[in-house]
C-alpha positions, 0 to 999 in steps of 0.5 A, a space after each residue: 546541484 543543491 544539497 536537497 537534490 544530492 540527498 537520496 530519496 529514501 523509500 520504505 515500503 510496507 509489505 508481507 512476504 506475499 507482496 515481496 515481488 510487488 515491491 520489486 515492481 513498485 521499485 522498478 516503476 520508481 526508478 524508471 521515472 525518477 532522476 535522482 538517487 533512490 534508496 528502496 527499503 522493503 519492510 517485510 514482516 517486521 517483528 512487531 508484537 501484536 496488541 492484546 486486543 484482537 480489534 487492534 491487530 494489524 489489518 495487513 502484515 505491515 500495518 504498523 511498519 510505518 511507525 518503525 521507520 524513524 528507528 530504522 532510519 537512525 532517527 535521522 533525515 527524511 523518509 518516504 513511506 509507501 505500501 507495496 500495492 502501488 505503481 508510480 508514473 512520475 518522478 517521485 522527487 515531486 512528492 519527496 520535495 513537499 516542504 514540512 513548513 506549515 505557516 510559521 511552524 514545521 510539521 513532523 509528518 505529511 499525509 494525504 489531504 482530504 479526498 475529492 468527493 468524486 473519489 470517495 465513491 466506490 460504486 459497489 466495486 468488489 472488495 471495496 469499502 462503502 466509502 473511501 477516506 484519506 489514508 496514511 499509505 503515503 507518508 513523508 516523515 521527518 525522522 529527526 523529529 519523530 521519537 517513535 518507538 514501536 514497542 511504546 506504541 503497542 503499549 498504548 493500545 494495551 493501556 487503552 490510550 487509543 484504538 487501531 482507527 485513531 492511530 492509523 487514520 488520525 495519527 493520534 500519537 502526534 499533536 495536530 500541529 505536527 501533521 500536514 495534510 498535503 499529499 495530493 490525491 494524484 500521489 495516492 490514487 486509490 483504484 483510480 487512474 487518469 492518464 497525465 494526471 495520476 502520479 501513483 496508483 494504489 491498488 488498495 483493495 486487497 481482493 482485486 490487486 492485479 497479481 491476485 485478480 485478473 479483472 482489475 480495471 487498471 491491472 493492465 498498468 501493473 502487467 505492463 510494468 512487469 513486462 518491462 521488467 521481464 524484458 530488461 532482466 530485472 525480473 524472471 519468469 521463474 521468479 513469477 512461477 515461484 510466487 504462483 507456486 507459493 500461492 501469492 500470485 494468481 495461477 492465470 498470471 503467466 498466460 495474462 502476461 503472454 497474451 492479455 495485451 495481444 488479443 483483439 477486443 472480440 477475444 477478451 471476453 472468452 480470455 477473461 472467462 478462461 482466466 477466471 476458470 484457471 483462478 477458481 480455486 485460488 485464495 489470496 492473502 490467506 493469513 490476512 483473512 484468517 486474522 480478519 476472521 478472529 477480529 470479526 468474531 471478537 467484535 461479534 462477541 462484544 457488540 453483537 452479531 449485527 455489527 458490520 465487518 467492513 471497517 476491518 478490510 482496509 489499512 
């Protein structure tokens, strides 16, 4: 066995408390498909201070967590960053083994390549942006060569060196030659699934994640993974009920898990109506949307009430 094959695949997952159980589902899917040793490190509500300007605040409870990874890894070895709202269908070693070499040089970070035109369109999907762009939601990091310090990064916001978009979408704290755009779409398939093609689905639209929204087109994949976990004992129904009681998961989840895959097609319509009624007063991601409201109000004060708030929804 090569040294590379003996090296554990270290996965750091960004999450807030409301998605902690979603991390467990992601981890189960990774381990179920991966032959090599895997270490999964949830980064839940890390104590990262907020920038002074609300426009630069995190869009989720873990937007800045990925920049903490080199320090959490002791500035040693390699690491993989994933968001919590994902599910894996292939051996993650094929993602892990993407080389940092780029021509005659060696990069520090590997992120997603430009999206194919067909996958940029959202077709007015509820909760989706007008157009999808490449993300840093899947990142490979060479921690030996990254000296990131989260406090210095937040200082960069406060000193006007960059804004949220430049950091999260352009990785402006790195030189361009330090970035390799080599994560294929199949390893960050945003709200898209094609059998035998998709290696990782990303439920990136927060309002329609399958644990908060019963009508997600590909939600049955996540539900199937949860059913496997209930069967093998890695998850219990009492844990699911606790998340529902805390307001993290939709009230209809338990009935969906029990009956959603069993009903014939002619009963699916009434069943969906029943779940919508059960979820009618459910408000997911309350803290995220509270923070978003503050940011949008700050934009209106500075630039006028006509500015679109759509760019604050994702990331």
